OpenMM code with the backbone's topology and positions (N, CA, C; nanometers):
from openmm import Vec3, app, unit

residues = "MET ASN LYS LEU ILE ILE ASP VAL VAL SER GLU LYS ILE PHE LEU MET ILE ILE SER SER GLY SER ILE TYR ASN ILE THR HIS GLU ASN THR LYS ILE ASN TYR GLU LYS LEU THR ILE ILE ILE ASN ASP PHE ILE SER SER LYS ASN ILE LYS ILE THR ASP ILE ASN GLY ILE TYR ILE ASN GLN GLY SER GLY SER PHE ALA GLY ILE ARG ASN SER MET SER VAL VAL LYS ALA PHE LYS VAL ALA LYS ASN ILE ASP TYR TYR CYS TYR ASN LEU ASP ASP PHE LYS GLY GLU LYS ASP LEU SER TYR GLU ASN ILE PRO ASN LEU CYS LYS LYS HIS LYS ILE LYS LYS ASN LEU ILE ASN PRO ILE TYR ILE SER".split()
positions = [
    Vec3(-6.2398, 22.3201, 7.4887),
    Vec3(-6.2542, 22.2696, 7.3411),
    Vec3(-6.3409, 22.3758, 7.2636),
    Vec3(-6.3062, 22.3691, 7.1250),
    Vec3(-6.3664, 22.4843, 7.0527),
    Vec3(-6.4327, 22.3716, 6.9684),
    Vec3(-6.5808, 22.4101, 6.9021),
    Vec3(-6.6175, 22.3079, 6.7998),
    Vec3(-6.7291, 22.3753, 6.7019),
    Vec3(-6.6553, 22.3187, 6.5859),
    Vec3(-6.7479, 22.4335, 6.4624),
    Vec3(-6.8586, 22.3107, 6.4245),
    Vec3(-6.9243, 22.3920, 6.3806),
    Vec3(-7.1330, 22.3044, 6.3568),
    Vec3(-7.1124, 22.3798, 6.1947),
    Vec3(-7.1210, 22.3170, 6.1027),
    Vec3(-7.1273, 22.3679, 5.9839),
    Vec3(-7.2886, 22.2800, 5.9183),
    Vec3(-7.3820, 22.3509, 5.8738),
    Vec3(-7.4834, 22.2852, 5.8038),
    Vec3(-7.5089, 22.3992, 5.6766),
    Vec3(-7.5116, 22.3176, 5.5836),
    Vec3(-7.5700, 22.4007, 5.4559),
    Vec3(-7.6625, 22.3330, 5.3596),
    Vec3(-7.7500, 22.2448, 5.4361),
    Vec3(-7.8096, 22.1522, 5.4104),
    Vec3(-8.0065, 22.2258, 5.3761),
    Vec3(-8.0334, 22.3672, 5.4315),
    Vec3(-8.0773, 22.4271, 5.4421),
    Vec3(-8.1116, 22.5529, 5.3568),
    Vec3(-8.2215, 22.6689, 5.3596),
    Vec3(-8.1735, 22.7527, 5.2780),
    Vec3(-8.0608, 22.8647, 5.2948),
    Vec3(-8.0078, 22.8439, 5.4083),
    Vec3(-7.8871, 22.9181, 5.4635),
    Vec3(-7.8004, 22.8421, 5.5250),
    Vec3(-7.6331, 22.9193, 5.4568),
    Vec3(-7.5426, 22.8330, 5.5364),
    Vec3(-7.5240, 22.8642, 5.6772),
    Vec3(-7.5307, 22.7625, 5.7698),
    Vec3(-7.5301, 22.7924, 5.8732),
    Vec3(-7.4031, 22.7298, 5.9499),
    Vec3(-7.3067, 22.8753, 6.0299),
    Vec3(-7.1990, 22.8342, 6.1092),
    Vec3(-7.2330, 22.8286, 6.2522),
    Vec3(-7.1541, 22.7648, 6.3188),
    Vec3(-7.1628, 22.7766, 6.4701),
    Vec3(-7.0335, 22.7164, 6.5252),
    Vec3(-6.9798, 22.8339, 6.6626),
    Vec3(-6.8896, 22.7756, 6.7060),
    Vec3(-6.9161, 22.7757, 6.8545),
    Vec3(-6.8730, 22.6683, 6.9128),
    Vec3(-6.9144, 22.6583, 7.0700),
    Vec3(-6.7825, 22.6738, 7.1441),
    Vec3(-6.7344, 22.7248, 7.2247),
    Vec3(-6.6061, 22.7917, 7.2620),
    Vec3(-6.6491, 22.8090, 7.4138),
    Vec3(-6.5872, 22.7117, 7.5322),
    Vec3(-6.5487, 22.7400, 7.6675),
    Vec3(-6.6744, 22.8162, 7.6777),
    Vec3(-6.7833, 22.7952, 7.6988),
    Vec3(-6.8827, 22.8846, 7.7692),
    Vec3(-6.9412, 22.9819, 7.6944),
    Vec3(-6.8762, 23.0050, 7.5430),
    Vec3(-6.9831, 23.1064, 7.4625),
    Vec3(-6.9832, 23.0158, 7.3145),
    Vec3(-7.0865, 23.0740, 7.2602),
    Vec3(-7.1371, 23.0269, 7.1224),
    Vec3(-7.1884, 23.1503, 7.0625),
    Vec3(-7.1332, 23.1227, 6.9331),
    Vec3(-7.1352, 23.2339, 6.8266),
    Vec3(-7.1672, 23.1658, 6.7132),
    Vec3(-7.2744, 23.2380, 6.6251),
    Vec3(-7.3227, 23.1425, 6.4988),
    Vec3(-7.3280, 23.2787, 6.3793),
    Vec3(-7.3140, 23.2519, 6.2580),
    Vec3(-7.3575, 23.3381, 6.1555),
    Vec3(-7.4280, 23.2462, 6.0274),
    Vec3(-7.4962, 23.3406, 5.9331),
    Vec3(-7.5671, 23.2478, 5.8240),
    Vec3(-7.5122, 23.3668, 5.7111),
    Vec3(-7.5305, 23.2853, 5.6058),
    Vec3(-7.4809, 23.3086, 5.4713),
    Vec3(-7.5815, 23.2820, 5.3758),
    Vec3(-7.6108, 23.3227, 5.2709),
    Vec3(-7.7018, 23.3034, 5.1565),
    Vec3(-7.6491, 23.1712, 5.1040),
    Vec3(-7.7272, 23.0762, 5.0726),
    Vec3(-7.6994, 22.9472, 5.0098),
    Vec3(-7.7023, 22.9533, 4.8489),
    Vec3(-7.5844, 22.9898, 4.8416),
    Vec3(-7.5731, 23.0064, 4.6601),
    Vec3(-7.4346, 22.9485, 4.6356),
    Vec3(-7.4673, 22.8951, 4.5126),
    Vec3(-7.2974, 22.8724, 4.4622),
    Vec3(-7.1971, 22.9533, 4.4706),
    Vec3(-7.1811, 23.0550, 4.4630),
    Vec3(-7.0820, 23.1339, 4.5039),
    Vec3(-7.0379, 23.1231, 4.6781),
    Vec3(-7.1300, 23.1211, 4.7232),
    Vec3(-7.0702, 23.0934, 4.8409),
    Vec3(-7.0324, 22.9490, 4.8664),
    Vec3(-7.0781, 22.8630, 4.8134),
    Vec3(-7.0421, 22.7007, 4.8226),
    Vec3(-6.9033, 22.7252, 4.7779),
    Vec3(-6.8400, 22.8133, 4.6857),
    Vec3(-6.7119, 22.8088, 4.6344),
    Vec3(-6.6204, 22.8693, 4.7125),
    Vec3(-6.6858, 22.9621, 4.8095),
    Vec3(-6.5941, 23.0218, 4.9007),
    Vec3(-6.6207, 22.9773, 5.0232),
    Vec3(-6.6421, 22.8721, 5.0601),
    Vec3(-6.6712, 22.8291, 5.1583),
    Vec3(-6.5635, 22.8434, 5.3000),
    Vec3(-6.4328, 22.8175, 5.2270),
    Vec3(-6.3586, 22.7624, 5.3220),
    Vec3(-6.3127, 22.9260, 5.3577),
    Vec3(-6.3394, 23.0491, 5.2788),
    Vec3(-6.2950, 23.1700, 5.3369),
    Vec3(-6.4168, 23.2235, 5.4349),
    Vec3(-6.5443, 23.1574, 5.3876),
    Vec3(-6.6403, 23.2240, 5.4904),
    Vec3(-6.5997, 23.1625, 5.6235),
    Vec3(-6.5918, 23.0177, 5.6396),
    Vec3(-6.5496, 22.9484, 5.7624),
    Vec3(-6.4433, 23.0564, 5.8548),
    Vec3(-6.3328, 23.0615, 5.7756),
    Vec3(-6.2157, 23.0947, 5.8490),
    Vec3(-6.2142, 23.2487, 5.8580),
    Vec3(-6.3054, 23.3392, 5.7933),
    Vec3(-6.3674, 23.4855, 5.7998),
    Vec3(-6.4220, 23.4803, 5.9646),
    Vec3(-6.5037, 23.3310, 5.9996),
    Vec3(-6.5872, 23.3300, 6.0915),
    Vec3(-6.5325, 23.3431, 6.1912),
    Vec3(-6.3901, 23.2393, 6.2360),
    Vec3(-6.3677, 23.1612, 6.3292),
    Vec3(-6.2633, 23.2729, 6.3415),
    Vec3(-6.1889, 23.3555, 6.2667),
    Vec3(-6.1257, 23.4544, 6.2892),
    Vec3(-6.1974, 23.5740, 6.3660),
    Vec3(-6.2895, 23.5914, 6.2919),
    Vec3(-6.3882, 23.7321, 6.3636),
    Vec3(-6.4049, 23.6887, 6.5275),
    Vec3(-6.3836, 23.5411, 6.5686),
    Vec3(-6.3840, 23.5156, 6.6953),
    Vec3(-6.2577, 23.5266, 6.7670),
    Vec3(-6.1643, 23.5545, 6.7186),
    Vec3(-6.0125, 23.5496, 6.7796),
    Vec3(-6.0058, 23.4101, 6.7861),
    Vec3(-6.0101, 23.2852, 6.6825),
    Vec3(-5.9928, 23.1448, 6.7271),
    Vec3(-5.9383, 23.1398, 6.5702),
    Vec3(-5.8393, 23.0654, 6.5779),
    Vec3(-5.7721, 22.9748, 6.4698),
    Vec3(-5.8174, 22.8398, 6.3991),
    Vec3(-5.7990, 22.8086, 6.3125),
    Vec3(-5.8580, 22.6465, 6.2479),
    Vec3(-5.7720, 22.5535, 6.3288),
    Vec3(-5.6537, 22.5853, 6.3511),
    Vec3(-5.6127, 22.4518, 6.4653),
    Vec3(-5.6832, 22.4520, 6.5713),
    Vec3(-5.7182, 22.5723, 6.6586),
    Vec3(-5.7699, 22.5692, 6.7601),
    Vec3(-5.8962, 22.4728, 6.8022),
    Vec3(-5.9598, 22.4358, 6.6448),
    Vec3(-6.0921, 22.4045, 6.6623),
    Vec3(-6.0583, 22.2511, 6.7166),
    Vec3(-6.1188, 22.1723, 6.7501),
    Vec3(-6.1026, 22.0451, 6.7808),
    Vec3(-6.1872, 21.9578, 6.7448),
    Vec3(-6.2968, 21.9777, 6.6913),
    Vec3(-6.4337, 21.9047, 6.6146),
    Vec3(-6.4776, 21.9718, 6.5772),
    Vec3(-6.5126, 21.8959, 6.4076),
    Vec3(-6.6094, 21.9977, 6.3081),
    Vec3(-6.7193, 21.8809, 6.3093),
    Vec3(-6.8495, 21.9391, 6.3004),
    Vec3(-6.9762, 21.8540, 6.3003),
    Vec3(-7.0539, 21.9501, 6.1935),
    Vec3(-7.0781, 21.8319, 6.0642),
    Vec3(-7.1294, 21.8481, 5.9783),
    Vec3(-7.2582, 21.7991, 5.9401),
    Vec3(-7.3367, 21.8528, 5.9093),
    Vec3(-7.4990, 21.8130, 5.8820),
    Vec3(-7.4829, 21.7293, 5.7017),
    Vec3(-7.4981, 21.6172, 5.7058),
    Vec3(-7.4758, 21.5540, 5.5693),
    Vec3(-7.6089, 21.5360, 5.4851),
    Vec3(-7.6871, 21.6001, 5.5177),
    Vec3(-7.8491, 21.6003, 5.4539),
    Vec3(-7.9469, 21.5282, 5.5279),
    Vec3(-8.0398, 21.5069, 5.4376),
    Vec3(-8.0651, 21.5276, 5.3149),
    Vec3(-8.0278, 21.6799, 5.3104),
    Vec3(-8.0111, 21.7070, 5.1383),
    Vec3(-8.0026, 21.8439, 5.0969),
    Vec3(-7.9450, 21.8675, 4.9729),
    Vec3(-7.9079, 21.9813, 4.9373),
    Vec3(-7.8364, 22.0127, 4.7995),
    Vec3(-7.7159, 21.9453, 4.7675),
    Vec3(-7.7240, 21.8452, 4.6652),
    Vec3(-7.6032, 21.7875, 4.6185),
    Vec3(-7.5115, 21.8763, 4.6416),
    Vec3(-7.4585, 21.9882, 4.5441),
    Vec3(-7.3690, 22.0587, 4.5682),
    Vec3(-7.3159, 22.1332, 4.7135),
    Vec3(-7.4394, 22.1575, 4.7491),
    Vec3(-7.3555, 22.2167, 4.8942),
    Vec3(-7.3161, 22.1076, 5.0088),
    Vec3(-7.3837, 22.0240, 4.9862),
    Vec3(-7.3294, 21.9007, 5.0959),
    Vec3(-7.1668, 21.8407, 5.0302),
    Vec3(-7.1525, 21.8177, 4.9109),
    Vec3(-7.0220, 21.7878, 4.8480),
    Vec3(-6.9430, 21.9202, 4.8596),
    Vec3(-6.9429, 22.0306, 4.8570),
    Vec3(-6.8676, 22.1143, 4.8950),
    Vec3(-6.8059, 22.1301, 5.0027),
    Vec3(-6.9239, 22.1194, 5.1361),
    Vec3(-6.8994, 22.1257, 5.2612),
    Vec3(-6.8222, 22.0040, 5.3172),
    Vec3(-6.8778, 21.8770, 5.2497),
    Vec3(-6.7659, 21.7856, 5.2974),
    Vec3(-6.6530, 21.7801, 5.2032),
    Vec3(-6.6015, 21.8181, 5.1261),
    Vec3(-6.4475, 21.8596, 5.0618),
    Vec3(-6.3845, 21.9662, 5.1487),
    Vec3(-6.4435, 22.0589, 5.1656),
    Vec3(-6.3706, 22.1533, 5.2986),
    Vec3(-6.3419, 22.0767, 5.3918),
    Vec3(-6.4247, 22.0138, 5.4584),
    Vec3(-6.4168, 21.9488, 5.6004),
    Vec3(-6.3131, 21.8377, 5.5919),
    Vec3(-6.3238, 21.7445, 5.4739),
    Vec3(-6.2038, 21.6734, 5.4595),
    Vec3(-6.0715, 21.7576, 5.4378),
    Vec3(-6.0098, 21.8298, 5.4045),
    Vec3(-5.9340, 21.9221, 5.3695),
    Vec3(-5.8803, 21.9866, 5.5190),
    Vec3(-5.9776, 21.9653, 5.5834),
    Vec3(-5.9222, 22.0623, 5.7571),
    Vec3(-5.8709, 21.9374, 5.8221),
    Vec3(-5.9395, 21.8073, 5.7918),
    Vec3(-5.8896, 21.6513, 5.8705),
    Vec3(-5.7342, 21.6633, 5.7768),
    Vec3(-5.7074, 21.6636, 5.6704),
    Vec3(-5.5546, 21.6448, 5.6074),
    Vec3(-5.4901, 21.7363, 5.6456),
    Vec3(-5.5118, 21.8661, 5.6572),
    Vec3(-5.3822, 21.9473, 5.6373),
    Vec3(-5.3940, 21.9920, 5.8050),
    Vec3(-5.4938, 21.9842, 5.8957),
    Vec3(-5.4746, 22.0249, 6.0119),
    Vec3(-5.5119, 21.9114, 6.1276),
    Vec3(-5.5683, 21.8082, 6.0631),
    Vec3(-5.6193, 21.6649, 6.1665),
    Vec3(-5.7033, 21.7142, 6.2438),
    Vec3(-5.7872, 21.7759, 6.1891),
    Vec3(-5.9212, 21.8062, 6.2943),
    Vec3(-6.0139, 21.7208, 6.2440),
    Vec3(-6.0635, 21.6323, 6.3255),
    Vec3(-6.1627, 21.5341, 6.3672),
    Vec3(-6.3093, 21.5685, 6.3117),
    Vec3(-6.3631, 21.5093, 6.2505),
    Vec3(-6.5240, 21.5418, 6.2167),
    Vec3(-6.6259, 21.4526, 6.2099),
    Vec3(-6.7496, 21.4673, 6.2320),
    Vec3(-6.8423, 21.3814, 6.2545),
    Vec3(-6.9849, 21.4335, 6.1674),
    Vec3(-6.9995, 21.3396, 6.0772),
    Vec3(-7.0951, 21.3918, 5.9701),
    Vec3(-7.2647, 21.3298, 6.0737),
    Vec3(-7.3497, 21.3798, 6.0572),
    Vec3(-7.4779, 21.3940, 6.1351),
    Vec3(-7.5875, 21.4048, 6.0480),
    Vec3(-7.6986, 21.3354, 6.0949),
    Vec3(-7.8000, 21.3372, 5.9969),
    Vec3(-7.9368, 21.3610, 6.1014),
    Vec3(-8.0359, 21.4397, 6.1116),
    Vec3(-8.1253, 21.4405, 6.1991),
    Vec3(-8.1883, 21.3511, 6.2321),
    Vec3(-8.1919, 21.2509, 6.1357),
    Vec3(-8.2658, 21.1590, 6.1609),
    Vec3(-8.1682, 21.0330, 6.2495),
    Vec3(-8.0656, 21.0752, 6.2792),
    Vec3(-7.9790, 20.9937, 6.3705),
    Vec3(-8.0150, 20.9709, 6.4941),
    Vec3(-8.1156, 21.0993, 6.5439),
    Vec3(-8.1461, 21.1593, 6.6569),
    Vec3(-8.2653, 21.1452, 6.6932),
    Vec3(-8.3224, 21.0444, 6.6252),
    Vec3(-8.4943, 21.0254, 6.6499),
    Vec3(-8.5378, 21.0095, 6.8063),
    Vec3(-8.6551, 21.0666, 6.8038),
    Vec3(-8.6467, 21.0383, 6.9517),
    Vec3(-8.6008, 21.1609, 7.0811),
    Vec3(-8.4935, 21.2609, 7.0096),
    Vec3(-8.4612, 21.3346, 7.1042),
    Vec3(-8.5275, 21.4767, 7.0724),
    Vec3(-8.5831, 21.5257, 7.2106),
    Vec3(-8.5981, 21.6456, 7.2507),
    Vec3(-8.5327, 21.7841, 7.1845),
    Vec3(-8.4417, 21.7729, 7.1998),
    Vec3(-8.3550, 21.9053, 7.2223),
    Vec3(-8.2373, 21.8729, 7.0943),
    Vec3(-8.2839, 21.9160, 6.9653),
    Vec3(-8.2059, 21.9031, 6.8287),
    Vec3(-8.1610, 22.0608, 6.8187),
    Vec3(-8.1081, 22.1285, 6.8938),
    Vec3(-8.0429, 22.2422, 6.9019),
    Vec3(-7.9476, 22.2345, 6.8587),
    Vec3(-7.8496, 22.3478, 6.7740),
    Vec3(-7.7418, 22.2986, 6.6815),
    Vec3(-7.6400, 22.3127, 6.8189),
    Vec3(-7.6582, 22.3949, 6.9403),
    Vec3(-7.5553, 22.4225, 7.0825),
    Vec3(-7.5512, 22.2348, 7.0896),
    Vec3(-7.6412, 22.1625, 7.0996),
    Vec3(-7.6715, 22.0264, 7.1061),
    Vec3(-7.6173, 21.9200, 7.0197),
    Vec3(-7.6022, 21.9440, 6.9408),
    Vec3(-7.5437, 21.8619, 6.8395),
    Vec3(-7.4097, 21.7766, 6.8709),
    Vec3(-7.2906, 21.8172, 6.9209),
    Vec3(-7.1905, 21.7479, 6.9799),
    Vec3(-7.2309, 21.6354, 7.0876),
    Vec3(-7.3059, 21.6401, 7.1304),
    Vec3(-7.3728, 21.5755, 7.2405),
    Vec3(-7.4055, 21.4690, 7.2268),
    Vec3(-7.4987, 21.5369, 7.1340),
    Vec3(-7.5716, 21.4203, 7.0688),
    Vec3(-7.5126, 21.3146, 6.9745),
    Vec3(-7.4067, 21.3796, 6.9098),
    Vec3(-7.3224, 21.2492, 6.8450),
    Vec3(-7.2452, 21.2054, 6.8952),
    Vec3(-7.2087, 21.2448, 7.0264),
    Vec3(-7.1457, 21.1554, 7.1397),
    Vec3(-7.2551, 21.0252, 7.1683),
    Vec3(-7.3681, 21.0850, 7.2098),
    Vec3(-7.4651, 20.9868, 7.2965),
    Vec3(-7.4976, 20.8674, 7.2016),
    Vec3(-7.5134, 20.9075, 7.0630),
    Vec3(-7.5379, 20.7978, 6.9671),
    Vec3(-7.4494, 20.7377, 6.8874),
    Vec3(-7.3231, 20.7627, 6.9419),
    Vec3(-7.2040, 20.7307, 6.8688),
    Vec3(-7.1701, 20.7510, 6.7008),
    Vec3(-7.2106, 20.8472, 6.6844),
    Vec3(-7.1853, 20.8946, 6.5451),
    Vec3(-7.0118, 20.8708, 6.5513),
    Vec3(-6.9665, 20.8073, 6.4044),
    Vec3(-6.8389, 20.7473, 6.4349),
    Vec3(-6.7708, 20.8858, 6.3646),
    Vec3(-6.6353, 20.9094, 6.4504),
    Vec3(-6.5542, 21.0058, 6.3553),
    Vec3(-6.4962, 20.9929, 6.2061),
    Vec3(-6.5209, 21.0780, 6.1258),
    Vec3(-6.4183, 21.0568, 6.0035),
    Vec3(-6.4950, 20.9728, 5.8974),
    Vec3(-6.6107, 20.9832, 5.8878),
    Vec3(-6.7178, 20.9035, 5.8151),
    Vec3(-6.8086, 20.9736, 5.7457),
    Vec3(-6.7809, 20.9491, 5.6475),
    Vec3(-6.9104, 21.0301, 5.5578),
    Vec3(-6.9737, 20.9179, 5.4501),
    Vec3(-7.1230, 20.9592, 5.4805),
    Vec3(-7.2072, 20.9261, 5.4395),
    Vec3(-7.3438, 20.9881, 5.3993),
    Vec3(-7.3126, 21.0758, 5.2896),
    Vec3(-7.3692, 21.1560, 5.2430),
    Vec3(-7.5333, 21.1218, 5.1999),
    Vec3(-7.6342, 21.2010, 5.2286),
    Vec3(-7.7911, 21.1718, 5.2118),
    Vec3(-7.8071, 21.2986, 5.0782),
    Vec3(-7.8445, 21.2702, 4.9861),
    Vec3(-7.8892, 21.3881, 4.8841),
    Vec3(-8.0263, 21.3568, 4.8429),
    Vec3(-8.0726, 21.4798, 4.8119),
    Vec3(-8.2190, 21.5164, 4.7247),
    Vec3(-8.1967, 21.5303, 4.6158),
    Vec3(-8.2730, 21.3994, 4.5493),
    Vec3(-8.2719, 21.3965, 4.3890),
    Vec3(-8.3825, 21.4599, 4.3266),
] * unit.nanometer
topology = app.Topology()
chain = topology.addChain("A")
for resn in residues:
    res = topology.addResidue(resn, chain)
    for name in ("N", "CA", "C"):
        topology.addAtom(name, app.Element.getBySymbol(name[0]), res)
């Protein structure tokens, strides 16, 4: 199973692939230009690891709190992957995991499962 984690709520755009025992990650500047080309950034990243978007079994996206533009754009990209490639996504917030000790990105899929985060449901939290 290949899982893609997307986090755009902080100072950097963070992407991680968890793939059968291997973990890859990359960061990019959190800028308007990078928001607009987020699909290209994601595609280039997964392609560089010899993975196709159709090989992704689940996408985990931090839904905030954070930048309105970053969250809106990343969620639009994830919903497009759902529509075009039928990839389920899970929108999490670190507040969903209160009391957990291991909040590392590698553990996000396990935490989403443990805390029964619903798939394909968006409820963003923006900073005003």
